[in-house]
Structures are given as structure tokens and as C-alpha cells.
C-alpha positions in Angstrom: 0.0 0.0 0.0 1.1 3.5 -0.8 0.5 6.7 1.1 -1.4 8.0 -1.9 -3.8 5.0 -1.7 -4.9 6.3 1.7 -5.1 9.9 0.5 -7.1 9.1 -2.7 -9.5 7.0 -0.7 -10.1 9.9 1.7 -10.6 12.2 -1.3 -13.5 10.0 -2.3 -15.3 10.5 1.0 -14.6 14.2 0.9 -16.1 14.3 -2.6 -19.2 12.7 -1.3 -19.7 15.3 1.3 -18.9 18.1 -1.3 -21.8 16.8 -3.3 -23.9 17.1 -0.1 -22.7 20.6 0.5 -23.6 21.5 -3.1 -27.1 20.2 -2.6 -27.5 22.1 0.7 -26.0 25.3 -0.8 -28.2 25.3 -3.9 -31.4 25.1 -1.8 -30.1 27.8 0.6 -29.1 30.1 -2.3 -32.2 29.8 -4.4 -34.9 28.8 -2.0 -33.5 30.8 1.0 -33.9 27.7 3.2 -30.9 26.3 5.0 -31.0 22.8 6.4 -29.3 23.6 9.7 -28.7 20.0 10.8 -27.2 18.9 7.4 -25.1 22.1 7.1 -23.7 21.6 10.7 -22.9 18.0 10.0 -21.2 18.8 6.8 -19.1 21.6 8.4 -18.1 19.3 11.3 -16.9 16.7 8.8 -15.1 19.1 6.6 -13.3 20.8 9.5 -12.5 17.6 11.4 -11.9 15.1 8.6 -11.1 17.0 5.4 -9.0 19.7 7.0 -7.7 18.5 10.4 -7.2 14.8 9.6 -6.7 14.6 5.8 -4.8 17.9 5.3 -3.0 17.3 8.6 -1.6 14.0 7.3 -0.6 15.7 4.0 1.1 18.7 5.7 2.8 16.8 8.5 3.9 13.6 6.7 3.3 13.4 3.0 4.5 16.9 2.0 7.7 16.7 4.2 8.6 13.3 2.7 8.5 14.9 -0.8 10.4 17.9 0.4 13.1 15.6 1.8 13.4 14.0 -1.7 14.1 17.5 -3.2 10.7 18.9 -4.1 10.8 22.5 -3.1 8.2 23.8 -0.6 8.4 27.5 -1.5 7.4 27.1 -5.2 5.8 24.5 -7.4 3.1 21.8 -6.4 3.8 21.8 -2.7 3.6 25.5 -2.4 0.3 25.6 -4.4 -1.3 22.8 -2.4 -0.4 24.3 0.9 -1.8 27.7 -0.3 -5.0 26.0 -1.4 -5.4 24.3 2.0 -5.3 27.9 3.6 -7.8 29.1 1.0 -10.1 26.2 1.8 -9.9 27.1 5.5 -10.9 30.6 4.8 -14.0 29.4 2.9 -14.9 27.1 5.7 -14.7 30.0 8.1 -17.1 31.9 5.8 -19.6 29.0 5.8 -19.3 28.7 9.6 -20.1 32.4 10.0 -23.1 32.2 7.7 -24.4 29.1 9.4 -24.1 30.9 12.8 -26.1 33.8 11.4 -28.7 31.4 10.0 -29.1 29.7 13.3 -30.0 33.2 14.7 -32.4 33.7 11.8 -30.4 36.7 10.5 -31.7 38.0 7.1 -29.7 36.8 4.1 -27.7 34.2 6.0 -29.0 31.1 4.0 -28.2 32.7 0.7 -24.7 33.7 1.9 -24.1 30.1 3.1 -25.2 28.9 -0.3 -22.8 31.2 -2.2 -19.8 30.3 -0.1 -20.8 26.6 0.0 -20.9 26.4 -3.7 -17.6 28.2 -4.1 -16.0 25.9 -1.5 -17.3 22.7 -3.2 -16.0 23.8 -6.6 -12.7 25.0 -5.2 -12.1 21.7 -3.3 -13.0 19.5 -6.3 -10.4 21.4 -8.4 -7.9 21.0 -5.5 -8.5 17.3 -5.3 -8.2 16.9 -9.1 -4.7 18.6 -8.9 -3.5 16.3 -6.1 -4.9 13.1 -7.7 -3.6 14.0 -11.2 -0.3 15.7 -10.5 1.1 15.6 -7.0 0.2 12.0 -6.1 1.7 10.5 -9.2 4.8 12.6 -8.7 5.0 11.4 -5.1 4.6 7.8 -6.1 7.5 8.1 -8.5 9.7 9.9 -5.9 9.3 7.8 -2.7 10.9 4.5 -2.2 9.2 1.6 -0.6 10.9 2.3 2.7 9.9 6.0 2.5 6.3 5.0 1.7 6.3 2.8 4.8 7.5 5.7 7.0 4.8 8.0 5.7 2.2 5.3 6.3 3.5 4.9 9.9 3.3 8.7 10.3 -0.3 8.5 9.1 -1.2 5.8 11.7 0.4 7.7 14.5 -1.4 10.9 13.5 -4.7 9.0 13.4 -4.3 7.6 16.9 -2.3 10.2 18.7 -3.6 13.4 17.2 -7.1 12.5 16.2 -8.1 9.7 18.5 -8.5 6.0 17.8 -12.1 6.1 16.8 -12.3 9.6 15.2 -11.7 8.4 11.6 -14.5 5.9 11.7 -16.9 8.3 13.3 -16.3 10.8 10.5 -16.8 8.2 7.8 -20.1 7.2 9.4 -21.2 10.9 9.5 -20.4 11.3 5.9 -22.3 8.2 4.9 -25.3 9.1 7.1 -25.4 12.7 5.7 -25.3 11.5 2.1 -27.9 8.8 2.7 -30.3 11.2 4.3 -30.0 13.7 1.5 -30.1 11.1 -1.2 -26.6 11.7 -2.5 -25.3 8.9 -4.6 -22.0 9.6 -6.3 -20.1 7.1 -8.5 -16.7 6.7 -7.0 -13.5 7.1 -9.1 -12.4 3.8 -10.7 -9.3 2.1 -9.3 -9.4 3.9 -6.0 -9.2 1.4 -3.0 -12.3 1.3 -0.9 -10.3 0.8 2.3 -10.0 3.6 4.9 -6.9 4.6 6.8 -5.1 2.5 9.4 -7.4 -0.5 9.3 -10.7 1.4 9.5 -13.6 0.0 7.5 -15.2 1.8 4.5 -18.1 4.1 5.4 -21.1 2.2 6.6 -23.9 2.1 4.0 
């Protein structure tokens, strides 16, 4: 198994939730009705899984491994990906602010959530496409089997020490439940392993 197998598999779950965000955002933007429960669940997943867990593993283990092999961090793919992680966090903050306003029934908050949510979903899809299509193949070609093992070990330590032993599975189940409730069914990318990280099961269907 390669580190990118884990990251690609996580991308698939993130893409599922982005489809849910797009559904929630479209209704909020055009019908001025925000599904508060679903929006909160999506945000909790995106902050906890997509950003803290997934991006955390990239930034703390995968990116440094590529930098150690000579890929510069100040320019090029690593710099672009890190910058896009920051941009994603800014959009998440905008969604959180709009949701908080909607929870207080402030005028215009649902439409504002919808606009930022749609922007975030589009932005993250493009980001994932860049990683899957450019950075991950580059990493697969650069890292030796021993280096891959070291990154995978770092992922496992991150999962258990930084996130908590059951956090990953809980997020997978939240994503599956959210998509099931909203009727989101997305065809997964061919050839991507269905396993989750560090021995966790695939999302419960």
C-alpha cells in the first residue's frame, strides 16, 4: 500500500460530502432555506476530517517526505497545495459564519451560506483533481518503498495520537449518514481502493 492510496480513498469520502454541500447550498441560495442540521454535520466533517485529519496528514507527513526528496516547498506543487489548504480554511470560516447567522435567523444568511458553500465545493474539487492528477503520481515516483512505509507509519500515528483512535470511523459514518439522508449517490472514481486509513472500514452504507 502507498500513502497516496490512503489519501485518494479519503478524497472519495470528501467528494461525497462536497456533493452534499452543493445540494444544501443550492437550496439555501435559491430557496432561502438552510437545512441547519445537514449544514452543521457537513461543516463538522469538513473541519474535522477534510482539514484537520486529511490535510493534517498531508502537511505533517506526505509533503515533508516529498520535500526531503528534493521537491521545493516554497514554489511549485507543494507551495500551491499548501496555499490552497489555507484558502479552503478561509472558505470554511465563511460557511461557519453564515451558518451561525442562519441559526439566529439573520436575514440573508441562508443565501450567503449557499454562495460560499458552492464556491468551496468547486474549489475543493479542483484541488483534489490537482492532487490526484499531478502531486500524487509525482510522489509515487519519488518515494521508495521504505519511505512509503515511513509515511504510512506517520499517518497511523497521526490518526491515533492526534485524532483519537475512533475519530476516523466516526467521520466516515457521519459522511455516509449525511449523504444517505440527502439522497446523495456519487459514482466513485475507478481504481481507488475502498479501504480507509489505518485499518478502518469503509463508510457504513
